[in-house]
N, C-alpha and C positions, 0 to 999 in steps of 0.2 A: 401595431404589433404589441403583444402582451409583454409587459416589463417584468424582469426578475425582481422579486421583492427583496428589500434590504434585510439582512439576516439579524440585525441587532436592534434592540430597543433601549434607547438611552434614558427614557423618561423615568424608569424605575430605579436608576442608579443614583445614589446620593452624590453630590458634587465632590466631597472629599474623597470618597472611594473611587470615583471616576478619575480624579487627578492622580491618585496613587496607582491605579491600574495603568494609566497612560505613561507615567514615569517608568514603572517597572517594564512595561512593554517596550518603550523606547530604548531603555538600557539593554534589554535582551537583544533587540534587533541590531543596535549599534555595535554591541560586543561581537556578535557573530560576523557582521560585515567587516569589522576591524581586524578580526583574526585572518580573514582572507587577504586584506590589503596590507597588513602590517608585517607579514613575514612569519617566521617560526616562533611559536610560543610553546614552552614545555608541556608535554601531555598531562602531567600531574598538576598543571595550572589550569589549562583550558578545559579539561574534562570535568574536574570538580566544580569550577565556576559555571559551566554549562548546567549542571544539576542545581547549583545554588540559584541561578536565575530562573529555573523552571519551577522550583518549589513554591513560590508564592501563588502560582497558577494552579497548583495541585492542592494547596492547603489554606491559602488566605482568601483568594478571590473565587469563592464558590458560593453556591446557594444553600449550603448546609446550615442547620440551626442547632441550638441547644448545645449539648455536650460534644457532639461531633464537631461543631464549629470551633469551640474553645480548645478542644484537644488538637484540632488542626493547626491552630496558632502555635501551640507548644511544640508539636512535632516538626512543623515547618521551621521554627526558629532554631531548634536543636540541629536540624539537618543543615541549615545555612551555616551555623557556627562550625559544624564538623567539616563541611566541604571547604570553607574558607581556611580552616586550620590546615587541612591537607595541602591546599594550594600554597599557603605561606611557607610551609615547611617541606616543600617538594624536594629540595636539594638533600636535606637530611634523610628523608624517606627513601630516596633512590639508593643511598649508601646502605640501607638496611636490607635490600634485595628481597622485600616481601616478608620480612620476619619482624613481628611485633616485639618491642623491647620494654615497654612500660605499661603499667595499669591504665594510664590515660589513653594510650593508643588502643588498648583492648576495648575500653569503653567506646571510643570513637568508632572502632570497627563494627561492634555490635549495633551501635546507633545508626551507622550508615546503612547497614543491611536492613534494619527495621524501617528506616525512612523510605528506602527504595521500595520495599515490599508494600508498605502502606500507601505510598504515592501511586503505585500501580493499581492497588485495590480501589482507591478512590477514583482513579481515572477510568479504568476499564472493567472493574469488578473482580470477583474472587478467583476465577480459574487460573490465570497466569501466576499470581502470587502463591497460590497453593502448589502449583508445579514447582516453582522456585523454592518454596519452603520444604517440599519433599526432597528436592535435590540437596539442600543444606543439611537436612536431617540425615540423608544418606552419607554425606561427606563426614558428618560428625560421628556416626555410630555404625557406618557400613563395615568396619573391621570386625564387628560381632556377627555379621551375616555369614552363615556357612556356605561353602561351595564357591563356584566360580564367580558369582555376582557379589561376593564380598570384596573388600580391598584391604590393603596392608595397614591402613591408618596413616593419618598425617597429624603431626603435633598441632595443637590448637593455635599457637602463635604463628606458625607457618601457614596453616589453612586460612585463618582469618586475615592475616596480613596479605596473602596473595590476592584475596578477593577485594580488599578495601584500601590498602596503602601502596600497592604496586601497580604497574601498568598491565594488569591482568584483572580478571573478575569484572567488577563494575566500571573500572577505568580502562578496560581492554580495547581491542581494535574496533569492536562494534560501537563503543562510546565515541571513538574517534570519528566514525562515519556519521554518527548523529550530530556531532559538533560541527564538523567541517563541510559536510556535504548535504545531509538531509535537511538540516536547519536552514541552509541557504535556499534550497529549492522550495521548502515550505513557505519561507518569506516571499519568494518570487510568486508562488501561487496566491498567497494572501493579497499581495499588492495588485496582481492582475484582477482578482475577483472583486476588489474594492472599487474598481473603475468600471469601464464599459466593456471590458473584455468578455465577461460572461454573456452580456447581451449580444456581443459580436458573434460568439459561438452559436447562439440560438438563431440569430438572423441569417447567418451563412447556411446553417442547416436547413432552415425553413425555405430559403431560396433554392437550395440545391435539390431538396427532396419533397417539399411541401405539395407540389402538384401531382405527384405520383400516386398510384393506387396504394392505399395504406400509408399515405404520406405523413400523417401525424406520428405514426410509429417509427417511420424511417427518420424523421427529424430527431426523435428521441435517441436513435442509434448514433447518428452523426454527432449531435451535441454532447452526448455522454462520452463518446470516444474522445472528443476534443477536451471537454472539461475534466474528464477523469484522468487524463494523462498528467494533469498538473495537481489535481486534488489528492490523488493517491489513496482515496477512501471510497469504497462502494457506497457506504451509508451516506456520506456527505454528498456524493454525486446524486443519489436518489433524491435527497432532500432539496437540492438546489435546482437541478434541471427538471425534476419531477414536478416542482411547483408550477412549471409552465406547461410541460408536455401532458401531464395527466389530465388537467382540466380540458385541454384541447381535444384529446382523444375522447373524453366523456361527452363533450358537446357534439361530436360527430357520430355518436352512437356505438363506439367500440365497446365490446364486453369488458366489464371491470377487471375480470381475471386476466384478460389479454393485455389490457393497458398497463396494469401493475407488473405483469410478467415482463413485458417489453422493457419497461424502465429498470427493473431489477437486473435483468440480463445485460442490457446495454451498459448500465452503470458499473457492473462487476468487471466488464471488459476494459474499463478505463485504466485499471491497475496494470494491465499487460501491454498497454499501448505506448510505444515510444513517442516523443523523445524522452519523457521523464519517468513514466512507470511508477510514480509514487516513490516511496522510500526503498522499496525492494531492490531496484536496479543498482543503487549505490552500495547497499549492503553486499550485493553480489560481486561488485567490483572488489570490495575489500576481501571477501572470502575466497575468491578465485584467483585474484591477481591479474585478471583479464581486463583490458582497457574498456572504458565506458563506451567508446565508439564501436568496438567489436561486439559488445553485448547488444547495443542498439541495432547493429546490422543483423545479428542473429535473431533478434526478437521481432522485427518488423513484419516479416511474412507470416509467421504464426498468428500474430495479432490481427492482421488483415483477414486471415482465414476465419478467425473467430467471428468477426463482424460480418463477413460474407455469409457465414452459416446463419447468423441471426437475420440478416437481410432476406435470405432465401426462405427462412421460416415465416417471416412476415408476409412475403409474397404468397406463400401457400395459404396462410390464414386469410389474407385479403381476397383471394379467389373464392375461398369457401364462404366468406361472410359478406362479400361485396362492400369492402371497407373503402370509404372515400378519402380523398386527399384533404389537405387543409383548405379552409375557406379563404377567399381572397383577403378578407380583413385580418386574418391571422397570419398571413405571409408577409415577410419583410419586403419592402420595396428595394429596387436596385440602389437607390440613394442611401437607404438605411444600411444596406449591406456594405456599400463602399465606405461609409463613414465609420461604422462600428467595427468592421473587421480590422481596421488599422490599429485599434486599441490592443489587439493581441498579435497582429502580424509584426508590428514594430518591435516589441520586446522579444518575440520568438526569433525574429530576424537577427537581432543583436546577439541572442544566445547562440544561434547556429553559426553566425559569423565569427563569434569569439572562439567557438570550439573547433570549427572545421577550416576556417580561413586563417585566422591568426594563430590557431592551435594553442589557446590558453587551456588551463585545466577547466573541467566542467563547472566547478564552484566559482572560479574567477569569472568565467563567462556569464554565469548566472548572476553574479554580483553586478556586473555591468548591465545586464538585462533588468535587474531590480531598479537600478537608477533610471533607466529609460522608462520603465513602467511607472515609476514614481512621478516623473515629469508629466506623463500623460494623465495623472490624477487631477491635474489642474484644469483639464479640458473635458467637455462633455460632448455628447452627440449633437447637441444644439449649437456647437461651435462657440460657446460662451465660456468665460472664466468666471466662476462663482466661488468666491473665497470661502463662504460658509459651507457650500457643498464640498469644496476641496478639503476643508478641515475635517468634515465628517468622514470623508473617504480615508484620509490619513489615519484617523482614529480607528476606523473599522479595520484598516490594513494592519496597524500595529497590534491591536488587541487580538484580531484573528490569528495573526502569525504567532504571537506569544502563546496563545492557548494551544495551537496545533503543535508547535515545537515542543511545548512542555508535555503534552500527551504522548507524543512519539518518544521523547526522552525517557518517560516513565516506562514505556513498553520495552525499549531497547536495553535500558539499564537493568530491568528486571530479568529479561531474557539472558543478559550477560552473566547473571548469577548462575543460571543453569549451565551455560557454556563453560564457565569457569570451573564448576564442580565436575563436569564431564572430563575436563582436561586434567584436573588435580588427581582425581580418583581412578582414571582410566576406564570409567563406565562407558564412555562413548565407543571405545574399541570393543568392549564386551557386547554391547548392543549391536554393533556392526556384525560381529561374529554370529550373534543370534539370528540376524536377518539372513546371513549367508547360509547358516545351517538349516533354518526354517524353509528356505527356498530350494534346498538341495543343491546350492551352487549354481542355479540357473538364473539367467537374467530376468526373464519375463515374470516368473513367480515373485522375484524380488521387487520388481516394479509394482506389481499388484499389492504386495504387502506395504510398500512405501506409500502408495496412493491411499490405502485404507488408513494408515497412520496419519497422513496429512489431513484426511477428511475428519477423523476423530479429533485430532488436536486443533484443527481449524474451527471446530464447533465451539471451542472453549476460549481460544485466544485470537487476537488480531492476525491478519494475514502475514505481516512481516515477521512477527514472533513465531508463528507456526512454521514458516519457511526456515527461519534460522535454526530452530530446534530440530526440525526434521532433517534438514540437510546436514547438520552436525553429526547426526546419528547414522542416517542412511547414505549420505554422500560418499563416504569412503567405501561402503559395501558396493555401491553402484559402480564406482571407479574401478574397484578390483574385478568387477565382472565385465569390464571393457568399455564403459561409457567414458566419453570425453568429459572433463569437468563442467564445461558449459552446458552440455546436454543434461547432465545430472541436475545441475542447479536450476535450469529452466523447467525441467520436468517437475521438480519439487515445488518450485514457485507457482507454477500453474495449478497444481493440485491443491496447494494451500488455499486457493480461491474457491474450491468446491463448496465449502460450507456457506458461501454467500447466497447460493440458490438451492442447496440440497438440504431437505429435511433430515433430522428434526430441528436443527438450529440453522436458520438461514436469514441472517441479518438484513440483507438487502430486500428480501421478499417481505419480511415483517414490516419494514418501514413503508414500502410501496403499497402493500395491502392496507396498512393503517391509514395512509394518506387518501386512499380512494374508497375505503369502506367495504372491502371484500374479504371473504374467508381466506386466510393465509395459505391453507393447504391447497385450495383450488389454484391460487396464484403459483404456488411452488410446482405443482404438477405441470402447468403450462410453461413455467420458466425452465424446467428441466428439458422440455422438448425444444424450446427455442435456443437454449444454451447447450445443445448437445455437443457443440464444438469444444466446450470446456472439458468434456469427458474423453473425447477422441483425440484432439490435437496433441496433448502432451505425449500420448502413446505413439501418435503418428510421427512426432519428432524423433522418436527412437527408431521406429521402423524405416523412416525416410530422413536420415541425417543430413541429406543435401539441402533440406529446407532452411538450415541454419548457416549456409555458406554463401549468402548473397554477396558479401564483400569480396570473397575470394573466387568463387565460381558461380557467377550470376546465372548462366544458362542452366547449370545443374540445379540451382536453387529454384529457379522459375519452373523447371520441369516438375520438381517435387511439389511445388506450390499448386500447379495445375492438377497433378495427380490427386493430391489430398482434397483439393477443392471439388473435383468431380465426385469423389467418394462421399464427402460431406453433403453435397447437394442431393445425392441419392438417399442417404440416410435421413436427412431432414424432411424430404418429401414423403418418405415412408412413414415417418412419425406423424406428420401433419396433413398430408395430402388427402384427397377424396377417393382414391382408388380402393378397390376391394382388398380385404385383408391378405389373401394369398399373394396378390401382386405387391402389396406393401412389404410383406416379408421378403419377397424376392428382391425388391429394391434395396432393402436394408442389407441383405446378405451380399448383394453385388457391390454396394458402397463400401462395406467393410473389407471385401476382397480387394477392391481397388486400393484402399488405403494401406492395407497390411499385406499386400501381395508379396513383398520382398520377404516377409517373415514366414508366411504360409507356404508359398511356393518357391521361395528362393529366387525371385525375379526382381 
């Protein structure tokens, strides 16, 4: 069975730098675990220290050279000093109610905003920081804009203080999600990936689907669904599982465009797959006030439908191209499956036991699962304990967790600037009114406008940030038009994923195409056919709300699941099948009628 390659190369890292990275990573991981086990810590302590621990990974431990490297040390040091000062003086700052009183506090406020913007720029590029900068500019000069999109103005001490020294802005509720929930699950994923769990995903997928027609592609679907639920990143999913599945498909003669498209589409679906769903699920908990278990119950059937549509599409391609299953030497043996599957079943079992049996909070249960996964790092699939291998795994887990926590922190804190400005200026309410007026007060035109906004914004910023910004603007409008909060949030969250496979900017497609050496546009066209569920299912959740009621009305939910599944099968075969075009058009029309019959015909 092909092994998943280790993602890190320690040979190029100087010993002193490596030790510094390990120490910073260990402090970051221990800090976030200690927050869960130690009880309540003031928000203006935990959240600034969360940023302080992330800053070295954004500014110090990078591969930048020259002026960028030295400026990074200066900016990072300033940021750490400012965050620590906020944490130390949290009692005094709480009494100021978000109003800056001294020139030093003004300087700290501007410095913190600049550090957050630059940290996000270095982490994910220009687009999100530009959106946040535009929001800040609007907050500062929007009172000079004539008409309804101006605002009455906010004094600078209040505006700056609300964003930087109060429990709003960059230290708001989203930062709390990053500190107490997202960071814990990112650490959990990093510890799992450092051991044999990733290989376990691949082995169980190859054993379950490897023999089937188109088996190599179906292995990619299963492994990406399993891996993606903990990685929370379509790009990371493509890079990790694709390192195994893409060569396997190539050896079996799969067309390159199909191989890359399968990996891109399957990896994108990992972010909507319970139980973890990346960072978005926990942000959704905070924004909606709905429990994590309710969100998981609502999300599971739509996610299964997505992968069902991909599976049906692979079957159609397999029939057209006579695609073979995996070769015997590429399939895991029963013994390999039995051994390696334990490396993810045990931690997942602890997680689910903690959440659903003992009824701990998700983050507390995840902390227990981290400890279980850490113990398993001592063991290998060869049933031996190798301390050198164990040390390497712990190093990989710590550094991987620190980098990922820091990147997500930079995204969430930068997005928090936008959310803070929307709240301070009232712009969010005005944009909501614009959506309502632009759609004529009708639900479905509003949904289309929201979907387009998610697609455009998702091209420029990561999925979680696109979801947060879009739902802050469009969520109230959709709720006013009759959607339940969970419906609206899942709709926006799904459409925030569109840009992973939809041109002109489609990150998962770019990576998969580059790994296999194929034209990205050919891959994107195939990915859009395979991933047709990503375009239909969010709308189907609105037309068939029963799909979200599995925990309350399972029979109703399963009926909606079957109904949407039949429609997706017809549409998928219309796009990919071998039938004549008139018949394919008929199949597509019939499929859409089945899915949206309640809306079209009122049934």
